[in-house]
N, C-alpha and C positions, 0 to 999 in steps of 0.2 A: 308522783308515783302512788298508786293505790292498789296494793295487792289484795285488799279485802273486798273490792267491788267487782262484781262480775257483770260486765256490760260492754257494748261495742257500738260503733258507728261505722258505716261502710265508707271506705275511701273510694277514690276514682277507680281503683283497680278491683274494688269489691272486697278488699281485705278488711276484716274486723279490727278496728283500732281504738275508737274513742272510748276512754275509760281505761283501756288496755290492762286493767287489773287482772290478776291471775288468782285462781283458787290456791289456797295454801297447800292443798294436797299436791297440786301440779308443781308448785315450787319445790316441795320436798322431794318429789320424784326427780326433778331436774338436778337437785343437789347430788343425788346418787349417781347421776349420769356425768358429772363433771370430770374433767381430766384429772388424773392423779397428780399429786405434787411432783414437780420436776426437781432434778438435782442440779446444783450450781455447776456450770460447765467450766472446765479448766481454762478455756480460751477467753473467759469473760471475768471481769473483776468481781469481788465478793461484796462490793458496795455499789450503789447506784451510779450509773454512768449517764452523761448527757445523751438524751435521745432514747433512753430506755422507756418502754411503754408498760403501763400498769393497768390491768383490767380488773374491775371490781366484780366478783362473783360471789355466790352464797358462801358464807363462812370463811372467806379468804380473799386474797388478791393475787392475781397472776403477775409475776415479774417477767417481762419479756425484753429481749434485746431489740435494738432499733430495726432489725430485719424481721421481727415478729417471732423469732425462735424463743421458745419457752426457756427461761433461765431457771426459774424455780417458782414454787407456790409456798412462800416462806413461813407464813404465820396463819394460825387458826384464829379467826376473829369471831367472837360469839354473837353473830348476827346472820340470820338467814338471807337478809337482803342488804347489800352494800352498794352504795351509789357514788356520790361525788367524792373527789380526792384532791388534795393539794399538798405542796411541800413548803416547809418553812426555810429560813435562810441557813439552817444547819443540816439541811437535806433530810429531815425527818418527814415521814409520810403520814398525813392525816386522812382518815377514811370515815365518811358519814355512814353510820350503821342505821339505815332506814328501818330495818326490821326490829332493832332492839333499842331504838330511841337514844342513841349515844353517838359519840365520835371516838374512834380508836386512833392511837398514835403508835407508829412503828419507827424504829431507828433506820439509819441509812443502809443497814444490811438486811432489812426486812424483819427484824425481831420486834415482836409486840412489846411495847413499853407499858401500855395500859390505856385507860380512858382519858379523854381530854374534855375538860369543862363539865358543866352540869346545868340543870334547869331547862333542858330541852322540852318543848311543849308536846310536840308529836312529829314523828317522821322527818328528822333532819335529812335533807337530800343533797344539798350542795354546800361547798365550802370554798372560801377564797381569802387570801391574805392581802392586807394593805402594805404600803411601803414601810410602815413603822413596826410591822410584825403583828398587828392586831388581826383577829380572826373573825370573819363574818360567816354565819351559817344560815342557809335558806331552809325553811321548814314547809313541807307540803301539807301537813295536817295540823290539827289543833287550831291555834290562833292564826297560823300562817305567818307569824311575825319573823322578821330577820333579826337574828341575835348577834351581838358583838361581844367578843371576849378579848381580853389582853393575852399576851403570849404565855402567861402562866395559867390560862384557862378560867380566869375570874370574869364573870359576866359583867359587862360594862353598860350595855344598853339593849333595849328591845324596841324595834321599829314596827309600828302597826301600819303595814303597807296595804295599798289597794290590791285586791286579788281578783282572779277570774274564776277558774275551775278548781285550782289546787294550791292555794297559799303562795308563798314566795319560793316556788318550786326550784328553779335554777337561777343562780345569781352570778354577776360578774361586775367588778368595781372598775370604774374609769380611772384614767391617769390622774385626774384632778383630786383623787382620794375622797371624793364626796358623792359623785353620781353613781348610784347603784342601778345597773340594768338587771331586769329579771323577767322570767316568764311564769305563767300560772296554769300551764297545761291547757291554754286556750289559743286564741289567734292574735294575741297582743304581746308586744315587748314593752314592759313598764319601765318607769324610771323613778327613783326616789333619792332625795338628798339626805345622806346620813350625817352630814355636818350640821344641817339646820333642822333635821327631822321634819322634812317637808316633802309631800308628794309632788312630783313634777309631771309635766305633760308626757303622754305616751310617746315612745320612740317610733313604734310601728303598730299598725292595727290591720285587721282583716287578712292576716296571713292565711294562705289557702289550705295548709295542712290541718289534719284533724286535731293535733295538739303540738304546741311549740314546747320544746324541752331545753336541753343544754344550749348555751350561747357563749360566744367569746367576742370581745371587742378587739379589733385589730389596731395596730399602731396609728393608722391614719383615720381612725374614728368609725370605719365601717364595722359591721357586726355580722358574724356568722351564727346561724340558728339551725339546730336540728329540728326540722318541722315535720316529723313523722314520715310522710311520703317522700319528701326531698329535703335536702339541706339548702338553705337559702343564704345568699350574701346580700346584705342590706346596705344601701348607701348611707351616708351621714344624715340624709333626710328620711331614712326609714323605708325607702322603696327598694324592691328587689332588682338587683342588677345582674345576678348570675345564680344558677342553680346547679347542684351537684347530686348525682344519683348513681346507682349501680343496679343492674338487672336483678329483679327478685327481692329487692330490699324495700320494705315499706314500714319499717319501724325505727327510723333514725332517731336516736335517743341521746347518747353521750357525744361530746364534742370537745376537743382540746387542740391547741396549737402546737406545732412542732418547733423545736428550738432553731431550726434553719431559717425561720421567718418567711418561708415560701410555701409551706404546706400545712395541712391540718389532718387530724384523725377523727373518725366518727365510728360509732358502732350501732348495729341494728339489733334490738333486743329480741325481735321475732326469730332471727336466724342465728344469733351469736357470732355473726361475721363482723370483723373489724377492718376498716379501710383507711388508707392514707391517700389524700387527694392533693394535687397541685392547686393552689389557690387561684393562680392566674389562668390556667388552661382548663382546669377541671379534670385533668387526666388522673386516672387511678395509678398511683405509684406502687402500692403494696396492699396486699390483703391476706388475712389469715382468719381461721375460725378459732374462737376462744372458748367454745363450749356449746352445749345443747341449746335449743331455742329457749327463750325466756329466762336466761340466766345472766346475761351481760347487761349491766345497768350503769356502769361508770367507767371512765377512762382517766388516765393522767399520764403526762409525759415529763420525765425529769429534765429540767432546764427550760421548761415552757416559759416564754416571755409574755406573761399576762400584762394587760394594760395597767393594772394597779401596781405591779412590780416590774416596771419597764426599766431595765438596766441599759445604760449607755456607757460605752468605753471609748475614750479618745486618747490619742498619743501625740504629744507635742515635744519639739516642733515637728510639723508634718514633713518638712524638707530641711536639709541643712548641708553645708559644705565645710569641711574641715581639712586642715593639712594632716598628712600622715603623722602618726606618733602623738597626736593630741587627744585628750579624752573627750568623748561625746556623751552627753547625758540626755535621756528622754524621760518624760514624765507621763505616766499613764494615770488618767483620772476616771474613776468608776463612780457612777451615780445611779441611784435607784429612784425613778420618778422625780429626777431633778435634785435629789438630796445626796450628799456624799455617802458612799458605802464604806464603812470603817471595818478594818480587820479582814478584808478580802485578799486572797492570794492571787497575785498577778505573775504569770510566767512570761519571760522575755526570751526571744530567740532572734538571731541575726543570720541572714543568708545572703549570698552574693559574693562580692569580692572578699569579704571576711566572714568568719563564723564566730559566734559567741552565744552564750546563754546565761540566764540568771533568773532570779525570782525576788519578789518583794511583797510586802503586806501593806495595804492601803492605810494611810494615817487618818487623822480627824478630818482632813480635807478630801478624803477619798482618793489620795494620790500615793503612787509608788514610783520610785525612780530606778533607773538602770543606767550604768555607765560602762562603756567599753572603749578600747583604743584600736583604731584601724591601723593595720600594717601593710595592707595591699591597696594599690590604686584601684579605683572603680566605685561602683554603686552598691550599697547594701539595702536590703529590705529588713526593717526591724518590725517584729510582730509582738504585740502584747496580747495576752490571752487571760481572760478571767477564768481561773480554775475553780468553777462553781462547786465541783464535787471533791476538791482538794486531793486529787489522786496524782498530782505532780505531772500530769500530762494534759496537753491541749486536745481535748476530744472533739470529734465532729459535732458541730452545733454549739460549742461554747463560744462566748462572745469574744471577738478579736478586733484589734485595730492595728493599722500599719503606718509606718513612716519610712521615708527614703533618706538615705545618707550617702553623700558623694565624698569620697576621699581623694584629695589632690596632693601633689607633691608637698612635702614638708619644707621647712626652711633649710638652707644649706647646712650640712653637717660635716661634709668632707670635700676637699679639693685635691685633685691629683694632677701633677704636671707631667707631661710626656713630650719628648723623651727626658728621662731623668738625667742622663749624661749624653754628651755628643761631642764629636771632634770635627771641625770644619777648617778649610783653608781661610786665611785672613781675607778680608774684603768681600766675603760671601754673605749671603743672607741666612739667618737661622730663625726657625719658627718653633714655638712651643705651644702646646694645646693644654688648656686647663679644663678638666672635667669636674663639674660641680654636682654633687649628689646629696640627697637627704639621708636621714639616718637609716633608711631601708634600701639604700643603693638605687633609688630612683633619680633620674636626671632632673635637675632643677633649671628650668628655662628663665630667660629674662633677668638674669642676675649680672650686675656689673662686676667684672673681674679686673683688678688693678695689678699691673705688672711693673716691676722695677729691676734694672740690671746694674750691677756694680762689678768692678774689676778692671779689665782692660777697656771696657766700654761702660759708659754711664748713660743710661737712657731709661725711659719709662713709657707706659701706654695703658690703654684700657680697652675692653671689649665686652659686649653682652653675650651671655650664653644663649645658644640656639635651642631648638626643641630637644636636642640630644644632651643638653646641659653643657655644651662645649663652647669655649671661647679661645680664639687663636691670636697670638701676638708674634710679630716678626721684627727683626732688627738686623742691621748690617754689622759685621764684625770689624775689628780694628785693623789698622794698617800693619801692625807688627804682631808677632805671636804673643799669646797671653791666655788668660783664663777669666771667665765671668761666673758670677752667681746670679741666678734668675730667681726672683721671689714673686709669688702671686698670692692674692687673697680675695675671697668673695666679699665684696662690700655690700653686705645684706641691707644695711640701712642707708646706703648711698651717701655717706657723709664724708667720703674721701679719707677716712681714717680707719686703720685696722683696729677693731675692737677685740676684746679678749675672746668673745664667743664666735668670731668670724673665722672660718676654716682657711688654711693656707698650705702652701707647699713650696719647696725649693728644688731647683735643678742647677746643674753645673754645665759649663761650656768651655771647651779647650779650642783655642785658635792656633793653627800650625802653618808652617810655610807651604806654599803651593808646590805644584809639580813643575819641573823645568820643561821648557819648550825645546825639543830637540832642534838643532840647527840654528838656534838664535844667537846672534852676535851683536854686541854693542861696543862702539868705540867712541871715546871722548878725546879729542885732539885739539892742538893749537891753543893750549892754555885757557881752558874754560873758566869763566868766572861769572858770578851773579851778585846782586845785592839782596841779601836775605831779608826776611820779614823784620828781623830785629835791626835792620839798617846796616849790619856789618857787611863788609866785603868778604866773599868766600871764594876761594880758588879750588878747583877740582880737576881730576883727570883719572884715566884708567881705561881698562878694557875688560870685557867679559865675553866668554864664548862657550857655547854648548855644542858638542858634536852630535852626529845623527843618532847616537845612542843615549843622549842626555847627559853625558859626562861633562862637567863644568870646570873651566879654568879661568883665571883672571885675578886682577887686583884692582882696588879702588882707593883713591886718596881724596881727602876733603879737609880743607883748612879754613876755619872761620877766623878772620883776622882781628876780630874784636872791634870795638872795645866791649860790646854787650856780652857776648858769649864766646870768647876766644877758646878754640881747642883744635887739636889735630887728630884726624881719624885716619887709620891705615888698616885695611882689612882685605881678606880674601873674598872670593865669591862662592856662594852656596847654591843659589837658585837663580835662573834667568827665565823670565816669562816675556814672550813677545806678544803684543796685542794683535788682534785680528785685523786691525786697520793697516798694518804694515809700517806704522810710524811710531807707535808707542811701545815702551818696554819697561820692565821693572827688574831691578837687581836686588837680591837679598844676599847678605854676607855677614861674616863675623869679623869684628875689628877690635883693635885696641884704641883707646882714646888717651892721647898724650903719653903713649907708650905703655899703657897698662890696662888690665881688665879684659873682659870678653863681652862684647856688646853686639847685639843683632842690629843691623842697620838696614835701611831700605832707600833705594834710589829710584825715582821715577823720571823718565825722560821721554821727549817726543822729538822726532826728526822731521821737522817741518820744511826745511830748505837747505840748500847748499850755496854758500857757506851758511853755518847755523847762527851766526851772530845776528841778534835782533829778531830771530824767528824760532829757533829751537828752545825747548824748555828743560829745566832741571829742578829736581826737588830732592833734598836729603832729609831723612827722618831717622833719628836714633834716640833711644830713651825718651826724654821729654823734649828734645830739640826737634824743631821743624822749621826748615828754611823757607817753607812756602813754595808754591809752584812759580818759578821765576823764569823770565826770558833771558837767554844768554846775553851778557854784555861783551863776551869774548869767547872764542873757541868754537867748536863744532861737535855736534852729536850725529853719529851715524848708526842706524839700526838696520840690520840685515837678517833675513831668514832664508836659509837654503830650502828649496822645495824638495 
């Protein structure tokens, strides 16, 4: 920039551009025409937000919201010409004071702190930070050298770079922290190695504009250049691959990247208009006027991802699957140009099946962790956000990374048996269902449930839970009335042993006499006898009858002659059940044994032939005694059922 030279070269449209210097009187007039300082709006924060746009104007900087609305003109800067701007890691704004041969530093609320650095030769125009926080300043006048300062403003080095028309006018540092790209208000993009103090080959030559000004290196190595009449996108080999323009704009000068990574901003000093372009399509996304002609000479965007300060944020693990109720930890890693970023605030949020939030500060490895526990089945999206402006919100444009988390059913935490109690007739089947759930009442499938029955029946079994977390076990009741306890547990480790942490439940079962079959009659005649399972001879006889209303009468006698188990049973009849085959029947009654006690007995008979000897069968069961199902050695069994 050269405000003291009055000269021009005609562009393709005939507009005077080359030299583009303005008379001081014209600039002073422009100062008087600038917009008045705006007041901070209640709807916007009082500190810089990611995406906020800053416009360098005479004696001040306009602070604008991402939509271009003027937020405020916060500070008076003692310089009639302000140009390049950049932010440090603490969100302080640095402004090159072209007109007063200085650099001003403002805090993140726009308050002027004071000058930064010293020893500027002439007309500092552009400024950029490296990953370590060092500051490089490009100078349009004097020696045209690029100056390097540390973060405290102490001069570290001066680089005597090759120039064209105007020194090291506009600069930008590559991600390697060594290669400085710069323009010199000509048709060339130069390169210089600030690590070895070596001039490098030119990146691009023969640009068609009357003067190349501000430039920015994209993450993929391409370069955007404000080339007066147009803005040019240069490939990694320096050739033009795309141009950007807007009607009536022929003084493209300032240029900065938007934090969204897909767009950039540029300003035309001839008109004072500022534009936001889509990098891929060239579409104009936004435009506003920042002041009268010949007053807008610099831009900055808070949160801009410059090549030299290229932040990356990753979240690990990217995917994971955990059982409900278990903690899950993700680690966010923030790096700047490949180096860990220490002390940065990372915001975490969880959406999806579960919700959670938290925050952390990166350690010496640039890492911050976040742990939460899922209580709902399903998939979560975990988002980590680099809170660049430390406002405890993830603003549009701030760097984010995401991970996916799937929560599945947890280990068995409870088992419930159903029904808890039940009453059934003897000899029938009873089924219980075990429902296995995790700590959050979700069904747990594919778990082995082991069942055991004690009491009047002793049996066991196992089954695996289905998708509903249920397993069913069935068994047949005893021959005589009684009761059972049913125990079930979830064998989580499948070792066939109930461990202390494996859930269980119990249920009870009562077995009772069946219902009498009306009209059923059973007669045992002609001195019935059998050889019991214990090899004793047993004699028996009796009759049992139920009328059409189910009223029962009858008596039964059974004598085990010994020697194994001699006893005498004499009892009445309580229930008679005729089988559907017309041949079988069962008698239940209450009897004394050897003249005392009250004992429930059961007799099962079949009437297979007339006479019954050698064909009919008889079986006596009482308490622990069981004659076994035996063929009659003598006597006859007759079963009748009235229709």
